[in-house]
C-alpha positions as CSV (number, residue, x, y, z in Angstrom):
1,X,0.0,0.0,0.0
2,X,2.9,2.4,0.7
3,X,3.9,4.3,-2.5
4,X,5.3,7.5,-3.9
5,X,2.2,9.5,-4.9
6,X,1.5,10.6,-8.5
7,X,1.1,14.4,-7.8
8,X,-0.3,15.2,-11.3
9,X,-3.0,12.4,-11.1
10,X,-3.8,13.4,-7.5
11,X,-4.3,17.1,-8.2
12,X,-6.3,16.3,-11.4
13,X,-8.6,14.0,-9.5
14,X,-9.1,16.7,-6.8
15,X,-9.8,19.3,-9.5
16,X,-12.4,17.1,-11.2
17,X,-14.2,15.9,-8.0
18,X,-13.9,18.9,-5.7
19,X,-13.9,22.2,-7.6
20,X,-17.0,22.2,-9.9
21,X,-19.5,21.8,-7.0
22,X,-17.5,23.1,-4.1
23,X,-20.2,25.4,-2.9
24,X,-22.8,22.6,-2.6
25,X,-22.6,19.5,-0.4
26,X,-25.3,17.7,-2.3
27,X,-23.7,18.8,-5.6
28,X,-20.3,17.4,-4.5
29,X,-21.9,14.1,-3.6
30,X,-23.8,13.8,-6.9
31,X,-20.7,14.7,-8.8
32,X,-18.6,12.1,-7.0
33,X,-21.1,9.4,-7.8
34,X,-21.2,10.5,-11.5
35,X,-17.4,10.3,-11.7
36,X,-17.4,6.7,-10.4
37,X,-16.5,7.3,-6.8
38,X,-18.1,4.5,-4.6
39,X,-19.4,5.0,-1.1
40,X,-16.8,3.8,1.4
41,X,-17.7,0.6,3.3
42,X,-18.0,1.7,6.9
43,X,-15.0,0.6,9.0
44,X,-13.0,-0.5,5.9
45,X,-10.2,2.1,6.6
46,X,-8.8,2.4,10.1
47,X,-7.2,5.7,9.2
48,X,-10.5,7.2,8.0
49,X,-12.3,6.0,11.1
50,X,-9.6,7.6,13.3
51,X,-9.8,10.8,11.3
52,X,-13.6,11.0,11.5
53,X,-13.4,10.2,15.3
54,X,-11.1,13.1,15.9
55,X,-13.2,15.4,13.7
56,X,-16.4,14.3,15.6
57,X,-14.7,14.9,18.9
58,X,-13.6,18.4,17.9
59,X,-17.1,19.2,16.7
60,X,-18.6,18.0,20.0
61,X,-16.1,20.1,21.9
62,X,-16.1,23.3,19.8
63,X,-19.6,23.3,18.2
64,X,-22.9,24.2,19.8
65,X,-25.8,22.0,20.5
66,X,-27.5,23.1,17.3
67,X,-24.5,22.5,15.0
68,X,-24.6,19.6,12.6
69,X,-22.1,17.8,10.5
70,X,-23.0,15.9,7.3
71,X,-20.2,13.8,5.8
72,X,-20.0,11.3,2.9
73,X,-16.9,9.3,2.1
74,X,-16.1,7.6,-1.2
75,X,-13.2,5.6,-2.7
76,X,-11.8,5.1,-6.1
77,X,-8.6,3.8,-7.7
78,X,-6.5,6.7,-9.1
79,X,-3.3,5.7,-10.9
80,X,-3.5,2.2,-9.6
81,X,-3.8,3.4,-5.9
82,X,-6.8,3.6,-3.6
83,X,-7.8,7.1,-2.8
84,X,-10.6,8.4,-0.6
85,X,-12.8,11.5,-1.2
86,X,-14.6,13.0,1.8
87,X,-17.2,15.7,1.3
88,X,-18.7,17.5,4.3
89,X,-21.0,20.3,5.5
90,X,-21.1,22.0,8.8
91,X,-24.3,23.9,9.6
92,X,-24.6,26.2,12.6
93,X,-27.2,28.9,13.6
94,X,-26.3,32.4,12.4
95,X,-23.1,31.2,10.7
96,X,-22.5,30.7,7.0
97,X,-22.6,27.0,6.2
98,X,-19.1,25.6,5.3
99,X,-18.7,22.9,2.7
100,X,-15.4,20.9,2.4
101,X,-14.0,18.4,-0.1
102,X,-10.9,16.4,0.8
103,X,-9.0,13.9,-1.3
104,X,-6.9,11.4,0.7
105,X,-4.0,9.2,-0.5
106,X,-3.4,7.3,2.7
107,X,-0.6,5.2,1.2
108,X,1.5,8.2,0.1
109,X,5.0,8.1,1.5
110,X,6.1,11.6,0.4
111,X,4.7,15.0,-0.2
112,X,3.9,16.4,-3.7
113,X,4.9,19.7,-5.1
114,X,2.5,22.6,-4.2
115,X,2.8,24.4,-7.5
116,X,0.0,22.5,-9.3
117,X,-2.3,23.3,-6.4
118,X,-1.4,27.0,-6.5
119,X,-2.3,26.9,-10.2
120,X,-5.8,25.6,-9.6
121,X,-6.3,27.9,-6.6
122,X,-5.3,30.9,-8.6
123,X,-3.6,32.6,-5.6
124,X,-0.1,32.6,-4.1
125,X,0.6,30.2,-1.2
126,X,-0.2,32.0,2.0
127,X,1.7,29.7,4.4
128,X,4.0,26.7,4.6
129,X,4.3,24.9,7.9
130,X,6.6,22.0,8.7
131,X,7.1,20.2,12.0
132,X,8.4,16.7,12.7
133,X,7.0,14.9,9.6
134,X,4.0,17.2,9.2
135,X,4.0,19.4,6.1
136,X,1.1,21.8,5.3
137,X,0.9,24.3,2.4
138,X,-2.1,26.6,2.6
139,X,-3.9,29.2,0.4
140,X,-6.5,31.7,1.5
141,X,-9.3,33.4,-0.4
142,X,-9.2,32.6,-4.1
143,X,-10.3,35.3,-6.6
144,X,-10.6,32.6,-9.2
145,X,-13.0,30.6,-6.9
146,X,-15.5,33.0,-5.2
147,X,-16.8,31.5,-1.9
148,X,-13.7,29.5,-1.3
149,X,-11.7,30.7,1.8
150,X,-9.1,28.0,2.3
151,X,-7.2,25.3,0.4
152,X,-4.7,23.1,2.3
153,X,-2.2,20.4,1.0
154,X,-1.0,18.3,3.9
155,X,1.5,15.4,4.1
156,X,1.9,13.4,7.3
157,X,4.9,11.0,7.4
158,X,4.4,7.5,8.7
159,X,6.7,8.1,11.6
160,X,5.3,11.6,12.5
161,X,4.0,12.1,16.1
162,X,1.3,14.2,14.5
163,X,-0.7,11.1,13.5
164,X,-2.2,11.3,16.9
165,X,-3.8,14.6,16.0
166,X,-4.7,13.9,12.4
167,X,-5.6,10.2,12.5
168,X,-3.7,9.4,9.4
169,X,-0.4,9.3,7.6
170,X,-0.2,10.2,3.9
171,X,-1.5,13.0,1.7
172,X,-4.6,15.1,1.8
173,X,-5.7,18.0,-0.3
174,X,-8.8,19.9,1.1
175,X,-10.8,22.9,0.0
176,X,-13.2,24.8,2.3
177,X,-16.0,27.0,0.9
178,X,-19.2,28.7,2.0
179,X,-22.5,27.3,0.9
180,X,-25.2,29.8,0.0
181,X,-28.1,28.9,2.3
182,X,-30.9,30.2,4.5
183,X,-28.5,30.7,7.4
184,X,-26.4,33.2,5.5
185,X,-29.4,35.3,4.6
186,X,-30.3,36.3,8.2
187,X,-29.3,39.6,9.7
188,X,-27.1,37.9,12.3
189,X,-25.2,35.8,9.7
190,X,-21.4,36.1,9.6
191,X,-18.6,34.9,7.4
């Protein structure tokens, strides 16, 4: 399962599955299915289970009683390697709904170049962080993609102590956007 990732194929799959419908949770789910992504069999990936458990714990700790998280996970072979696509939506009162799309290559043993990601984001890299086997490149608002406020390319090495905080080793490319919805139209709504 461990392998050097194909950066071009990984970024192309992300672009195809995550960008066209990034402002719509339902749109991302429908697009994933139309592109041949299959729903993940629950419990089939220990790393996804660990990642979801950590996300659920953070949501329970930091979110309010009226917050909700919708999440769908899919898998597909890309370049001969199993990849996972996770689309999610966080809904909270008086806050703009956030949609996310993340592509995981949990077998990746090295990071990929950030330049192809910068090209699709259409903005310069805002930050690069590295610490003990954890590498994160991030981009902020993208003029080329209105509604998108963050894109992050992360690599976590197999021997990194940060696995305890991420739940996985490997590669993930994630985009976060705001979903136009009823919550955003209220007078108390914020970005």
